[in-house]
DRENTI-46317 format. One line per 2 residues: number of its first residue (from 1); for each residue x, y, z of N, C-alpha, C. Coordinates in pm, 1 decimal. Layout:
<sites>
NUM> X/Y/Z/X/Y/Z/X/Y/Z ~ ...;
</sites>
This chain:
<sites>
1> 10532.8/7875.6/10048.6/10429.0/7871.0/9946.7/10466.1/7965.8/9832.7 ~ 10452.1/7918.3/9713.8/10473.5/8001.9/9595.9/10341.8/8065.0/9553.6;
3> 10353.9/8176.9/9483.2/10237.1/8248.0/9432.8/10248.6/8255.4/9281.7 ~ 10140.8/8223.9/9215.0/10134.3/8226.3/9069.2/10058.6/8351.3/9026.2;
5> 10098.9/8408.7/8915.7/10029.4/8525.4/8861.4/9988.9/8497.1/8717.7 ~ 9868.1/8541.2/8682.2/9816.3/8522.5/8547.2/9777.1/8657.3/8488.3;
7> 9826.1/8683.0/8368.0/9784.5/8800.0/8290.6/9701.4/8744.4/8175.0 ~ 9569.9/8744.3/8193.8/9479.7/8679.6/8098.6/9446.2/8775.6/7985.4;
9> 9484.3/8737.4/7865.5/9452.4/8815.8/7747.2/9354.6/8741.8/7658.8 ~ 9328.9/8799.1/7543.1/9232.6/8737.4/7451.5/9282.8/8605.0/7395.2;
11> 9412.1/8597.9/7362.6/9467.7/8475.0/7303.5/9576.1/8410.7/7388.3 ~ 9638.9/8489.4/7473.1/9753.7/8441.1/7549.6/9733.4/8468.6/7697.7;
13> 9796.4/8384.1/7779.5/9797.9/8404.9/7923.7/9943.8/8409.3/7966.1 ~ 9985.7/8524.2/8015.9/10120.4/8535.9/8070.2/10120.3/8478.5/8211.1;
15> 10225.2/8403.9/8243.8/10234.1/8339.5/8374.9/10366.5/8378.7/8440.5 ~ 10357.5/8410.6/8568.9/10476.7/8440.5/8648.2/10463.3/8366.3/8780.5;
17> 10575.4/8350.9/8849.9/10574.4/8279.2/8977.9/10668.5/8349.5/9075.0 ~ 10635.2/8339.5/9202.3/10719.7/8399.2/9305.9/10827.0/8300.3/9349.1;
19> 10927.3/8352.9/9417.5/11023.4/8265.3/9483.4/10952.3/8205.5/9605.6 ~ 11006.9/8102.5/9668.3/10938.8/8038.4/9781.5/10911.6/8131.2/9900.2;
21> 10990.1/8236.7/9915.3/10970.5/8329.9/10026.8/10870.2/8440.1/9995.0 ~ 10826.3/8448.1/9870.7/10729.1/8551.0/9832.7/10787.9/8690.4/9828.0;
23> 10914.1/8700.8/9785.1/10980.7/8830.8/9778.8/10989.5/8881.0/9635.8 ~ 11025.0/8793.5/9543.1/11041.7/8835.9/9404.7/10955.4/8753.5/9309.5;
25> 10925.0/8816.0/9198.4/10845.4/8751.3/9093.3/10931.0/8736.0/8969.0 ~ 10909.0/8627.4/8896.9/10981.9/8603.7/8772.2/10885.4/8552.4/8665.8;
27> 10904.2/8597.4/8541.1/10822.2/8543.0/8432.2/10843.2/8392.9/8423.6 ~ 10736.8/8319.4/8397.0/10748.0/8173.7/8389.8/10725.7/8123.2/8247.5;
29> 10609.3/8154.5/8190.5/10579.3/8105.9/8056.5/10457.6/8177.3/8000.0 ~ 10427.6/8145.8/7876.0/10310.3/8199.4/7808.5/10225.3/8081.0/7765.3;
31> 10098.3/8086.1/7800.3/10004.2/7983.0/7759.1/9924.7/8037.2/7641.7 ~ 9905.2/7954.5/7541.7/9833.1/7998.9/7422.3/9709.9/7912.9/7401.4;
33> 9599.0/7979.2/7373.2/9477.3/7908.5/7335.7/9416.6/7822.7/7444.4 ~ 9436.1/7858.2/7569.8/9380.2/7780.2/7679.7/9233.3/7813.4/7698.3;
35> 9152.5/7710.0/7723.2/9012.8/7734.5/7756.7/8997.0/7722.6/7908.8 ~ 8875.2/7737.6/7957.4/8849.0/7734.0/8101.2/8905.2/7608.9/8167.5;
37> 8873.2/7494.1/8112.3/8913.7/7368.3/8174.3/9064.7/7346.9/8169.4 ~ 9126.6/7385.2/8059.7/9272.5/7371.1/8049.0/9342.5/7460.4/8150.3;
39> 9292.3/7581.9/8168.6/9352.3/7671.8/8266.7/9333.0/7616.3/8407.5 ~ 9216.9/7566.6/8434.9/9189.7/7507.1/8566.5/9285.4/7390.5/8592.8;
41> 9303.6/7304.6/8495.1/9394.0/7190.7/8507.9/9537.9/7237.4/8530.2 ~ 9578.3/7341.3/8456.9/9713.0/7396.7/8471.4/9734.1/7447.6/8613.6;
43> 9638.2/7522.2/8665.4/9651.1/7578.0/8800.5/9648.6/7466.1/8904.9 ~ 9567.2/7366.4/8885.4/9566.0/7251.8/8977.1/9702.6/7184.1/8980.5;
45> 9764.8/7171.4/8864.9/9898.9/7112.4/8857.5/9999.8/7199.7/8932.7 ~ 9989.4/7329.3/8917.6/10078.2/7421.4/8989.2/10055.1/7411.3/9140.3;
47> 9929.7/7393.4/9180.5/9897.9/7378.9/9323.1/9966.6/7255.5/9381.4 ~ 9969.9/7147.9/9304.5/10040.1/7027.8/9351.1/10189.4/7053.9/9365.7;
49> 10240.5/7154.4/9294.6/10381.1/7190.9/9303.5/10410.8/7295.8/9410.1 ~ 10311.0/7331.4/9489.9/10335.8/7422.2/9601.6/10275.4/7560.3/9588.6;
51> 10199.7/7586.0/9483.9/10133.8/7715.8/9469.3/10008.2/7716.3/9556.0 ~ 9992.0/7821.3/9638.0/9875.5/7831.0/9724.7/9789.9/7952.9/9697.7;
53> 9840.5/8043.3/9614.4/9769.0/8166.5/9583.3/9789.0/8198.3/9435.9 ~ 9681.7/8241.4/9371.0/9688.7/8283.7/9231.9/9643.9/8428.8/9225.9;
55> 9729.9/8514.2/9171.9/9699.6/8655.3/9153.0/9665.9/8675.1/9005.9 ~ 9544.1/8717.6/8979.7/9497.9/8738.5/8842.6/9493.5/8888.0/8815.4;
57> 9562.7/8930.1/8710.7/9560.9/9070.9/8672.4/9421.6/9112.9/8628.6 ~ 9372.5/9222.8/8686.2/9240.3/9273.1/8653.0/9256.5/9403.8/8574.7;
59> 9217.0/9402.8/8447.8/9236.6/9521.3/8363.4/9131.1/9629.3/8390.8 ~ 9163.7/9717.7/8482.7/9074.1/9828.3/8514.6/9092.1/9941.3/8414.4;
61> 8993.1/10027.5/8405.9/9003.3/10144.5/8318.7/9097.9/10244.8/8383.1 ~ 9133.2/10349.7/8310.7/9221.2/10453.0/8365.8/9162.5/10518.6/8490.0;
63> 9029.6/10516.7/8500.3/8961.3/10573.5/8617.1/8953.8/10473.9/8733.2 ~ 9005.1/10352.6/8712.7/9002.9/10251.9/8817.3/8872.7/10174.3/8825.1;
65> 8794.2/10179.2/8720.6/8666.6/10109.1/8717.3/8678.4/9980.7/8635.9 ~ 8584.4/9890.7/8659.6/8581.7/9766.4/8583.5/8500.5/9785.2/8456.5;
67> 8563.6/9760.3/8343.8/8496.3/9766.3/8215.4/8470.1/9626.6/8162.5 ~ 8445.5/9617.6/8034.5/8413.1/9489.2/7972.1/8527.3/9388.2/7986.2;
69> 8650.7/9431.3/7964.0/8763.4/9337.7/7972.6/8780.3/9283.5/8114.6 ~ 8754.6/9365.0/8214.6/8762.4/9318.4/8353.8/8653.3/9214.1/8380.1;
71> 8535.2/9235.8/8325.7/8426.6/9138.6/8343.5/8462.4/9005.1/8276.0 ~ 8523.5/9012.8/8158.8/8566.5/8890.8/8089.2/8671.5/8817.2/8171.8;
73> 8766.3/8891.3/8227.3/8871.3/8831.0/8310.1/8811.6/8764.9/8433.6 ~ 8719.3/8831.6/8499.9/8654.3/8773.5/8618.4/8578.9/8645.1/8581.4;
75> 8510.9/8647.8/8468.6/8435.4/8530.4/8424.1/8532.4/8414.9/8395.7 ~ 8642.1/8445.6/8328.9/8741.3/8344.2/8293.3/8806.2/8286.2/8418.7;
77> 8838.9/8373.5/8513.9/8909.9/8326.7/8633.4/8816.6/8267.6/8738.3 ~ 8685.7/8288.8/8726.6/8592.4/8234.7/8826.2/8601.7/8082.2/8833.6;
79> 8641.1/8019.9/8725.9/8658.4/7875.1/8722.8/8769.7/7829.9/8818.0 ~ 8862.6/7918.7/8847.1/8975.0/7884.6/8934.2/8937.4/7889.7/9081.6;
81> 8831.7/7963.6/9113.3/8789.9/7977.3/9253.5/8741.1/7845.8/9311.8 ~ 8709.6/7751.6/9226.1/8656.1/7622.8/9270.9/8765.6/7522.1/9304.7;
83> 8889.7/7560.6/9284.0/9001.0/7469.8/9312.8/9028.9/7474.5/9462.7 ~ 9023.3/7359.2/9527.4/9050.2/7353.2/9671.0/9193.7/7391.9/9702.8;
85> 9215.0/7449.6/9817.0/9347.7/7487.7/9866.6/9415.5/7596.8/9784.2 ~ 9340.8/7665.3/9700.2/9396.4/7775.8/9622.3/9315.6/7900.9/9653.1;
87> 9385.3/8005.0/9691.3/9320.4/8134.4/9710.3/9338.8/8213.4/9581.5 ~ 9239.0/8289.4/9543.7/9243.5/8368.4/9421.2/9227.0/8515.8/9456.7;
89> 9315.0/8599.1/9401.9/9309.9/8743.6/9424.0/9313.1/8812.0/9288.4 ~ 9224.4/8907.5/9267.7/9230.5/8991.3/9147.3/9310.3/9115.8/9183.4;
91> 9402.3/9155.7/9094.2/9493.8/9265.4/9124.0/9499.9/9361.1/9006.0 ~ 9495.8/9487.9/9034.1/9499.4/9592.4/8931.9/9621.9/9575.4/8841.6;
93> 9597.0/9566.1/8712.2/9707.8/9546.4/8617.9/9727.9/9666.0/8525.3 ~ 9668.7/9779.2/8557.1/9679.7/9894.6/8468.6/9825.2/9925.1/8435.3;
95> 9850.5/9945.1/8309.4/9979.5/9986.1/8252.3/10091.3/9882.8/8265.9 ~ 10061.2/9760.4/8308.1/10168.8/9661.7/8320.7/10224.4/9619.5/8185.2;
97> 10140.9/9612.1/8082.8/10190.7/9573.7/7950.7/10284.0/9681.1/7897.0 ~ 10248.5/9806.5/7916.6/10333.7/9917.9/7873.0/10468.1/9912.3/7946.4;
99> 10463.0/9890.2/8077.3/10585.8/9880.9/8157.2/10667.9/9758.7/8116.9 ~ 10602.3/9647.5/8088.9/10673.6/9526.1/8046.8/10745.4/9549.3/7914.6;
101> 10678.2/9612.9/7820.8/10740.5/9643.9/7690.9/10861.1/9734.8/7710.9 ~ 10847.1/9833.6/7797.3/10956.8/9928.0/7825.3/11077.2/9854.4/7884.9;
103> 11051.7/9770.0/7983.8/11161.2/9695.5/8047.8/11231.7/9603.0/7950.3 ~ 11155.3/9531.0/7870.7/11215.2/9439.2/7774.2/11296.5/9515.2/7671.0;
105> 11244.7/9627.2/7626.0/11314.4/9709.2/7528.1/11445.2/9763.6/7585.7 ~ 11438.9/9810.6/7710.4/11558.4/9866.6/7775.8/11667.3/9762.2/7797.5;
107> 11627.8/9635.9/7811.5/11726.9/9530.3/7833.1/11767.4/9461.6/7703.2 ~ 11721.2/9517.1/7591.2/11762.8/9466.5/7461.6/11685.7/9346.5/7410.6;
109> 11575.8/9312.7/7475.0/11494.5/9199.9/7429.4/11399.6/9244.6/7319.1 ~ 11374.8/9155.8/7227.8/11280.1/9182.9/7120.2/11138.6/9183.9/7176.4;
111> 11056.1/9271.1/7122.5/10915.9/9275.6/7163.8/10830.0/9184.0/7078.0 ~ 10892.3/9117.4/6982.3/10817.8/9018.9/6903.1/10792.2/8896.4/6989.3;
113> 10694.9/8818.8/6951.0/10658.2/8703.8/7032.9/10572.3/8752.0/7147.6 ~ 10548.0/8667.4/7244.1/10458.4/8702.3/7353.6/10530.1/8710.0/7486.7;
115> 10661.0/8722.5/7487.5/10736.9/8732.6/7611.6/10682.9/8844.5/7700.7 ~ 10629.5/8948.2/7636.9/10577.3/9062.5/7711.5/10463.2/9021.1/7804.9;
117> 10384.5/8920.7/7768.3/10273.6/8875.4/7853.2/10324.7/8815.5/7984.6 ~ 10429.9/8736.1/7978.0/10487.8/8678.4/8099.8/10554.9/8786.5/8183.4;
119> 10617.9/8881.9/8118.0/10680.0/8994.2/8189.9/10573.2/9077.3/8260.0 ~ 10460.6/9099.7/8193.3/10349.2/9173.3/8254.9/10295.8/9097.1/8376.0;
121> 10285.0/8964.8/8364.8/10239.7/8883.6/8478.2/10336.1/8898.0/8595.5 ~ 10465.7/8905.4/8566.5/10565.6/8923.9/8672.7/10550.1/9060.5/8738.5;
123> 10520.1/9163.2/8660.9/10498.6/9296.6/8717.7/10374.5/9299.7/8806.4 ~ 10268.5/9233.0/8762.6/10146.8/9223.5/8843.4/10178.7/9155.9/8976.4;
125> 10250.0/9044.5/8968.2/10283.6/8968.8/9088.3/10376.4/9047.6/9179.5 ~ 10475.9/9114.6/9123.9/10567.9/9191.1/9207.5/10494.7/9302.9/9280.8;
127> 10401.6/9366.7/9212.2/10320.0/9470.2/9275.5/10242.2/9412.0/9393.8 ~ 10184.2/9296.0/9374.3/10109.5/9230.3/9481.9/10203.0/9192.9/9598.1;
129> 10317.7/9134.7/9566.3/10412.8/9094.0/9670.4/10459.3/9213.3/9752.8 ~ 10490.6/9323.2/9685.4/10534.1/9444.7/9755.0/10424.6/9495.7/9848.1;
131> 10301.4/9495.6/9798.0/10188.3/9539.2/9880.1/10172.6/9448.0/10002.2 ~ 10175.6/9317.9/9980.1/10155.3/9221.8/10089.1/10264.7/9234.4/10194.7;
133> 10389.6/9254.5/10151.2/10498.8/9272.4/10246.6/10479.6/9400.6/10326.8 ~ 10439.3/9508.7/10260.5/10414.6/9634.3/10329.7/10300.7/9622.3/10429.3;
135> 10196.4/9551.8/10390.1/10081.0/9531.2/10478.7/10121.4/9448.0/10599.2 ~ 10204.6/9347.2/10576.6/10251.9/9261.3/10685.8/10331.7/9342.9/10786.6;
137> 10419.2/9429.6/10737.2/10498.6/9515.9/10826.1/10407.8/9611.3/10903.0 ~ 10308.1/9665.2/10835.1/10213.4/9758.0/10896.0/10134.8/9688.0/11007.8;
139> 10092.3/9564.6/10982.4/10014.5/9489.3/11080.3/10097.9/9454.4/11203.6 ~ 10227.1/9430.1/11183.7/10316.3/9395.9/11295.4/10355.6/9518.7/11375.8;
141> 10363.7/9634.7/11306.7/10413.2/9757.6/11372.1/10306.2/9830.2/11439.0;
</sites>
């Protein structure tokens, strides 16, 4: 099963996807101007392609609390919870955009355009994958 990650912003949605084993995350694409129904349709299409879990970045405050942007993200992603056979997880995305910009800059990529949104989605997903693998090892041990 593949896992999809969404970094939902005001105008753009960064998308990343895991490898089939759920070990690594890679930036996939940037969606622009999607509304609730378009995003739902997109995720349904991904589900038909083998995605069983969607990790949505949740923009918490520096104190780890949910502010206005987190409430907007939850409202936007709540439409995805109604898709059958898809599990939805909200995951802390604090500082992922800053880290994505740093990584892209260090590798010589331009920060123009919205590539940073897909890179941020990959960082969110990788964080989740690492946590899930650690939890799995902990549960077995």
